[in-house]
C-alpha positions, 0 to 999 in steps of 0.5 A: 054350212059346208062342214067339209070346207070348214074341216079342210080349213082347220086341217090346213091350219093344223087344227086336227080336233076342229077338223075332225069335229067338222068332218063328223058334223058333215057325216051327221048332216049327210051320212050317205055322202062318201066325201066326208068319210074320205076327208076324215080318212085323210085327216087320220092319215095325216096323223099317221093313223093309217089303219083307221084311215083305211076303214073310213075309205072303205066306208066311203066305198060301201056307200058308193063303190065308184067314188074315185076319190076314195080309191085314190086316197086308198092308193096313196095310203098303200103307196106310202106304205110301200104296198105297191100291188095294192096301190096299183089296184086302187089307183087304177080304180080311181082312174077307171071311175073318172079321176084324171089329175096329175097327182093320180097319174104321177103316183100310178106311174111311180108305182109302176116304176117301183114295180119294175115296169117302166113300160106301163109307167111311161104313159102315166108319167107322160099324162101327169106331165101334160096336166102339170107341166111346171112340176119339177118332180113330175118332169124329172121322173118322166125324163128318167122313164123316157131314158129307161124306155130308151127314148133318149132324145125325148129324155134329153128334151125333158131334162132340159125342161127340168133345168129350165125350171131349176138349173140347180137340179143336179140329178136332172143335169147328171142324167141329162149328161148321161143321155147326151153321152149315149147319143154320142155327144161326149163334149156336151156330156163332159161340160154338163158333168162339170156343171153338176160338180160346180153346183154339188162337188160331192155328187158321187155319180157325176164325180165318178163319170167325170173321172172315167172320162178323164181316164179315157181322154188320158189314154187317147193322148 
C-alpha cells in the first residue's frame, strides 16, 4: 500500500487524523524515504503548526540533503511567515536540486519582489508564466514585474493576456492603463480607466488617475 497517496487523499478531504496516521505508517514502512516526512510537515503546516512542520522538513533533509521538495516546503513556510531571506535561500536550493515548476518559480519571483529586487524577480516570474500560461495571478505579477523593469511594451502584452483570461480583473486593467499612458497612448489609457470604474466604481487609484486626466483636459480647453 502507498501510504503517502492514502495520506494525501485524507488530507484533501480534511481528515487530518487519518492523514497523519497514513504518513506515520509511510515513515514506519520506509524510514529512509524523505517523502513522508515532507508530507507530514505539509499536514502540520496546513494545521498552522509551523514549528513542528519545519522540524519534519529538516528531518527529510537529514536523510537526503538534496531533496528538492523539502527545500520548497521550507521556502513556502518561510514565505508565508514573511521570512524572506530564509525563503529565498530555501527556494533557490529547491531550484538548484532540480525542481522546476511554476509554483516554485512564482514564489521565488515574489520573494525577490518583496525584497525589493525586481531585476532578479523578473526571470523567475517569466519562467512561472512559461510553465503555467493560464494562471491569472502569475500573469498579473509578471506584468507588474515587467512594468517595474521598464519593459512597458511587454507589460502591456501581459496585461492584455490577463484581461483575456479575466476581463473583470480591475487591477490588471488599471496597470494596463498606466502602462499605456507611459507609452503615450493617452486616449487608450483614459478608456481603460473608464472601464476599470465601470467594473469597480470604488477603485481609488483609477478614480484618482481619471480625475487628474480630466483636470488636464480642462486646462487644455
